[in-house]
Each structure stands twice: as C-alpha cells, then as structure tokens.
N, C-alpha and C positions, 0 to 999 in steps of 0.2 A: 504492499500500500503506500500511497504519495502523500505528503500533504495537502496536493491539491483535492484530492478524495477524502479530505476530513472535513471540506464545507468548510475552509476559512478565506478572507478574502483574498484579493490581489496585492495588496497594501503590504497585508500581513507574511502573505507569500514572498514577496519582495525581500522585507526584511530578515526572513528564515532564510534563503540564499543567500542573502552578503553576511551572514552570520556561519554560513560554509556548511550547513546542514540540509541532506537533502530527501533523506527517508525517516523517519518517524519510529524512534524507540517503542517497545508495546506496550508499555503504561501511558504512552503519548497517544497510541495508535487505540486504545483502552478508553481511554478518560475523556481527550477533547471531544469526539462526538456527543457523550452521556452532559458533560459539562452543557457544552453549546446547546442542548435540548433544556437546559432548568434545572437538571435532576439531581439531588442530594447524592453524593459520590463517597465512597471510603475506597481509598487507595492503599495497599500493602506490596510495598515494593524496596527490595533494598537499596542502599545509596549508590549513586554513579548510573543509575536507570533514566536519568535524563525526565522525573518526574515535576521538577521544576516550571518547565518549558509545557508539561502538561498539564499544569493551571494558568502560568501566566500566556499562553495564548488564546486560550477561552475567551479568559478574562478582558483581553484587549480589545476583541471580536465584541463581546456584550457592552462593554463599558463605551464604544465608540459612538453609539446611540445617546445623547441627554450630556448634561453638565450637572457640576457637583456646586452646591450651595455652600456660603461662610460655615467655617468652622462644622459641616457637614457631609461626611467624608461618603463616599456610594459602594465603597468596600474596601474590605479588612483582611488583610494578612497578618500573623499572629509567627512567630517565629522563636525558637529560646533563647537563640543565643543573638548577641551585635552583629558576629561575623554573618549568619547565616541571613540576615534580615537585609546588609549592606549586599548580599548576595544575589537576593531577590531584584535589590532595587536595579542591581546592574543589568538583568532578564529584561526585567522592563523596560529600561534604556535601551537596550539592542532591539528588543523586538518592537516597540511601540514607537522608533523614531518615525513612521511614517503616520501614525495619527498625533492629535492635541491633547493628549490627556495629561492630567497632572498629577504629581505624584508625591508624598510627604515619610521621611523617614522616621520611625521615633524610636528613639535607642539612647540609653542611659551615657553619661561620659560625654555628650554634648549638650551646648548650650541649648538653652529652652526658648532663645529670643527666636532664630533663624526656624526653629519648627513652630512657634505660634505663629509668626509671617505667613508662611505655607498653609498654615492649616485658616486663618483670618481670611487668605484670600478664596480657600475650598479646594478639596483635591477629590481627584479622583479613584484614586488607590492610596490606602494608608497601609503602611507597612510598618511592624510593629512589634517591641517584646512587653510581654504582658507589664511585666511591671510598671515602666513608663506610661505606656495606655491608661492603666489605672491613675497612675498620678496626674496626668491630663485631662482627664475625667473628672476626678476631685477636685481639682484646680478649676475646673469650669470652663477649662479650654478648648472643649470637644464636645459633639454633642454626636451619638449616635445611633439614632433614632432614625436615619436613610440609609443604613446598611442595606445592601441587596446582595451582595456577596461575601461570605465567609470562610477563610480558608486557613484551616489550622495542619499548620507545616512538621511533620517529625513531633508528633504527639504523642509517641512513647520517650521521646527524650524531654517533652516538657512534662514526663511523669517521673522521670530520675530525678529530677531539678527540681522538683515537691512546686511544681507551678500548675498543675491540675485545678486545685483551689481558685486560682485567680483567672484561669480559661472558663471555668463555669461560673465565675464572677461577670465574667466581659458577657458569656451566653446570655447572662438572665439579662443585661441591658442591652439588649440589640432586639429588633422587632422580630415576632415569632414569623412573619411569613419572609424568607428568604432562603436562599440555596448555598446551602454548606458543605464543604468538601472538608475531606482528613485524610491525611498523607500520613503512615506507620510504616517503619522498617517491620516491626514486629506487631502483635498484635496481644498485649497482657489484659486481663480480665478488667480492670479501672479502664481503660480505652472501649473495651466492647461496651462496660455500662455508659462510657459516654455518651458514643454512639446511638444506643438505646433510648436515652435523654434528651437529645438533643437534635437527633437528626429526624429527619422523614423518610420513613421506607428508602435507604440509601440501595442505588446500585453499589454493588461490591465488585471489585478487578483485585487479582491476585496476579500478578507477570511471574515471580520467583515463592518458593516456597517461603514462610514468615521468615526461619531463621537458617537462612542458609548463606555461605559464603560466594563470593564471586569465582566462577567456573576458571576464570585469567588470571587467578590470584594463583601462585606457586607458594604454598605455605610452609615453612621449616620451622623445627623447633630444636632450639639449642640448649642442652643442660648446662650447667654450671656451677661452680662450690662459694657462693658468697656475692657482696656486692662488689669488691676488688677485681674478682674475676669478669663478672657481668660489664665494669666497666672495660676492660681490656679487650672482651670479646667483642663488644660495640663498635669498638675502635678499628677492631680488626677486620669485621666484618663491611665496615662502611669504606673502609681505604681497598679491600683487597676484590669490591662489587663494583660492578659499572654502574655506579651512584649517580645518575642525572641529578635527581632532585628526592628527597625523601623527607617523612615525618618520624620522628621518634619519639614514642607516648610515655610519659612516665602516668602513676598515679597520683602522683601530691606534686604538690606546686613547688615546693622545698628541691624535690629531687630534678623539675624540670631547671631549677637553676642552677644546680650543681653540676648535675650531667653536661646543659652547657657550657658552664665553665670550665669544666672537663676536656670537652669537644674543643674549643678555642684555643687553651693550652697546646694540645696536641695539632692544631694547624686544620683544622675542618673550619669550614667556613658555615657556622650555627648561630642558631638567635635563639631565645628563647620567644613563648609564645603562653599566658595566663592567665586569669580571672583577675589578677591583682596591678596589670599595666594598666596603664591610663588608654583610653579609645584612642588616644592619637597614637598610640605608640604601636598598638596592636594593628590598626589598620597601615600605616605605614610599613609593618615588619611583611603583615601578609601581600602586602603590594609590591613589596622586594623579593618576595618569595615566588611572584608568579612571574617577576621578571627577570627571575635565573641570577637576581646581586646576590641572590639566599640560597645554600645548595641543602640546606638540613635544616630542619624547622623542628625544634625540641617542644613538644606541647604536652600542655591536660587536657582532656577529655574535652575542656570547650570546645577546641578544633576536631575532633572527632567526627563530626557529624554533618554533611552536607557541602563543605569546603571542596570547591571544583576547580582545580588545578590542573590543567591541562598536562596529561601524558603524565601523571610521576611515577619513578620509575619504583619506587621502594617503600617501607615499612618496617618501621623497625620499632618492636613494645619490648621497650627497656624490662617494663615492670609488666606482668602479667593482670589482666583487667580482672578485678573480683567478681565483676557482673559478664557471664559469658555473654550476652548481646552485646557490650562493648566492643567485644572482639571481629562480631562480624562489622560494626562500624570503622572502626579503626581503618581492618583490610581494606574497607570498602574505598579507602583513599587511594589506590593503585588497582590497575585494571580496570580502568573503566572505557566507556563506549567501546568494547570488545577489544582494548590493547591490553597486550600480557604486564603484571607485575607482582612482584617479589614482596613477602611477608616472611620476614624473621619476628620469630618469638623467644627470647633471652630465659632461660626460667632457672630457678634453683628447687631443690628436693622439697622445698617449703608452699610450690608451689603447685605441686600434687593435684591437688582437689579441685585448683580451679581449672587446670588440664581436660583434667576428667570431665568437666559440666563445660566446658568447650565443645571437647570433641562429642559429648551426647547431643547437643545442639547442633553440630553441624554434621553428625551422623556417620564420620568418620575420625581416624586416628589422623594427627599430622604427623608428618614424616621428619623425623631425626636428623639431624643437620651433623654430620660430619667431615670435619675436617682436620688433617694431620699437624696444621701448624698450629691450629686450635688444641688439639688435645697437646702439643706438646708443650703450651702456654699454660695450660693447666696442670701439667705434668711439674715444672716448674715453678708455679705457683706453690702447689702442694706441699714440694721439697724445702722450698725457702719457708713456710709457716711453721713445717715439721724442724729443720733447723734453727729458726727462731725461738720454737717451744722450749727443743732439747737443747740448746748450746745457746744461752742469752749472750747479750751484750755485755759483758763485765763492764766496761765504759758508760755504759746507759741506765741511768738511774730506774729503778722499778716504779710503778704509777704509785705503791705505799709507802717507797721511801721518800724522805726529806734531803733534799741538795744541801750537801755539805761545804764549807770554803773551802777554795785549795789552801794549801800552807806550801811553804818552803819547806824542802828538805832537808837543806845547809842551813838553814837557820833553826830547824829543830833540833840537829845535831848538835849544833854550838848550845841552843842553849838548855840540851841533855847534860852535855859535857861541861855546863859552867855549874848546873846542876850537882853533878858529881864531884866537884871540886868545892864546892860549899860545905858537901857535907863529911867530906875527910878533912877539910881544915877546922872545921867549925862545930866537934863531935858534942859538945856542953853548950853551946849556945843551942836557944830555943825554935824549935824547927817551923818555918813559915808556914800556914795554913794554906789549905789547897787553892783556894780562892784568890789569895796572894801571891802564887807562883803562876797559877794559870794567868795573872793581870800581865807578870813580869814577862811570860812567854809572849804573850801580844802585844808588849811592847815593839815587837822586832816585825812584827808582819803589819801589811800594807793590804788591810781587808778591804777598803773602797774610800771614797770621800770623805764619807761619817766620822772615820775615826783617823785622816789624815791633818795634820795639822800644817799650814802653808810656812814657811821659813822665816815671812815676813812678822808673823805673832808671835817669834819669840825673841826678835830683838826688842 
C-alpha cells in the first residue's frame, strides 16, 4: 500500500515525499484510515515502528478545516517527557509545512511568557507534558473545552512515571464528545482500565506482539564480575566495534554522570543526558547527538522512549533494567526502519533474576557474547584482585588504620644514643618521665608548619 491509497491530501503527500518516505509502515497503514474516519483508536506497537506519523498525518488532515480561538486549542497530544514532546513538534513542522496550522509546545524548563503568547493567539495543535498542562490550566491560561482530538502517546511510559492520575484528571476536563487515540508499546492492566473508562469502542490495532523486541536487533549478553569490570568491558565494546552512534543506558542518574566521566577520560566522545539537567542543556545535547557531534549518549531511561535518531548502530545496557519492558524500549533505539542494530547488555551474577524476566518477556534467551580479549581482561582483573587480597601493599595504609607521621631514622637513632648516654652517666639522677622524653625527641622532628618556629621569631 502507498500513502496515496490512505486518503491523504496532495499537500500532505508532497510533505511526506520531501521527508524521504515512500511507503507507510504497518502501524501507519492500519491507524491512518481509522483516525481519518473519526474513530477512537488503541494502537499497540513497539518503538521505532513509525507510530508518531501514524497520528500526526491524520490530525493535520482533519484540523486543516477550521481555525482555533484564543486560549482554546483544538487538539491535544500528551507525552511523558519533554524530549518526546519536542520530537512530535518536529514531526508537525515537517509534515505540516504546506498547511497553516498553529502549534504550541507546553513543557517544563521553558519560560511561560512565550508559551502564553502562543496560547493567547490560539493554537490548532497543543503538545504537552501532563504536569505543565495542568499548571497552565490552573493558572487560567488555557481552556480545554474545544478539544476535538486527544492523543495519549507512550501510555505505558506514563504509567511507569506515575503520570496516570494526571492523565485521568486531564481527560475529565475535556469535552466528552471527542476523538481519542492511545498508543502504547505494552498493555498493562492499568492502561486497559484507562481505555475502558475514557474511550468509546476503540479500534484495537497491533502490528507486533505487545512485548517483543525488534527482529532487526542483534542482542548479546556479556557477563562480568563487579563494577570495575563493567566499566572496562563497556570501554572495550565501544572501541572494538564499528559504533557509529550509540546510547549507553544506566539505571541511576549518578551512574550516568560517573560513566560519562569515565568514558570521556578514556577518549570517548560522550555526553550525559538525564532528568536533572536544565532543559536547554538537554535540548542542545540531543541536537548535537543527532548532528553527529556527539557519538555516545549516556542516558537514564528518560531517553529510552521514542527518541528518533537516524540510523543508530548500537545500544549498550551498562545496567540491566529492573523492569523487563524497559529492555524492549531501550534496544528499540537501534534497528529502526528495517536497519540492522546491535544491543549489548552487561550483567553481573546479581542481575540474573532480571535477565530471566527479560528472556521470559521476549520469549527467547539472549545469546552470550564471548570475546578472548574480554575474557583475558576478566582473568587479569580477577588475578589483580586476588593479589591485592592475599598480598596487600605494605606501604598502603589500611582503611581502619590511622596514618602515622613520618620520622627521620637518623634523628631517631641520635635521640636513642643520647638517651643511652644519659642513662649511663647519670644513674643516680631522677629518670625523666615518658612525656618529657617524648617531647625531647620531638624537638628534632619537623612535623609541619604548626610545630616549626621561624628563625626571625627567635631573634
């Protein structure tokens, strides 16, 4: 099937051709006709299947007739993260360049002033994260009574991030007569309840099993011992594979920072991306990564969903995700649009239960990756740790021992000889106490500036 057969206008078809696309993906082929008919839709598709265009194209077609009023948007798209919202906005700019539709992006980390100006002029398409949308609504800056189309994208990710109560609150503020489309990579029970409560007889389409990994991605499992070995293994995999660009995923923000610093020290062109960074930094980092100025993006799961990076070659799981669904979304960053990709997961024995959950979800075992050099590094690391345990460095103080000041051996001998002469020549004299002897011995020691008296003070 071609885009022409989907019932899209000539202006929209020209924009699609200019974007470099000739044939619709399976999710687009199934979703676009139903959305053009005005039906509610539930789309189950993994990341990288083109579902963003699956709802942006029919929305542009539908919204082309009519105009928005001040502070009353005509359509609403909810996204879980700022990056996804910005990416959907880019799609509207690409596909809607031949239409005169207005658009506003409501995300955190951006000034309210510019957003308010756009809302006051009226927008056809409002793309927002739940928190910022509710904030603007409660400030009286926006009215939701004229929403005709609602799209909830990455619904399962909304659930993971705790946004479902906000999504329900927003849905209750919308007019009951509207068209609703919901897209999700998986179908948890909570998402199913949401569709039953707020959608009218939705058409369900599923282009791939709800919990499957892309067939174009070659998956490998690398077993290691400890954090240091994970770091050296990651460095080896990056430097000994043809890595055009890649995302390294960590479970915690602090690990994102430390892994980024380690890779940079090793000469890898890397940059960190996590939720604590200012929005301007996150945006510039993603832009540089897309442009090829950065090769390796070290990220938390904030970047695991929906980021559309052209022809990404590799994904590295520095940490095994604790939720099996996140594994699918992470490795879905590579192998997109029919291209081949590679996903390496670095794991320790403590990650075994998470690996079993992932393999149960995807329906097959992840192939173990064996490399002589990695095995050699493992052996050397193990031997090093054994040597350090059995033969600790005598010059290196232990953690529990206090550091003693260094003393001059010659001074100590001189002090001992002096003490012996005093004992031999003065048997009947009163023996000085231990504290006095110690002070006499310390007179010859230079402990530091605290005990050192400058010569000019003695003049």
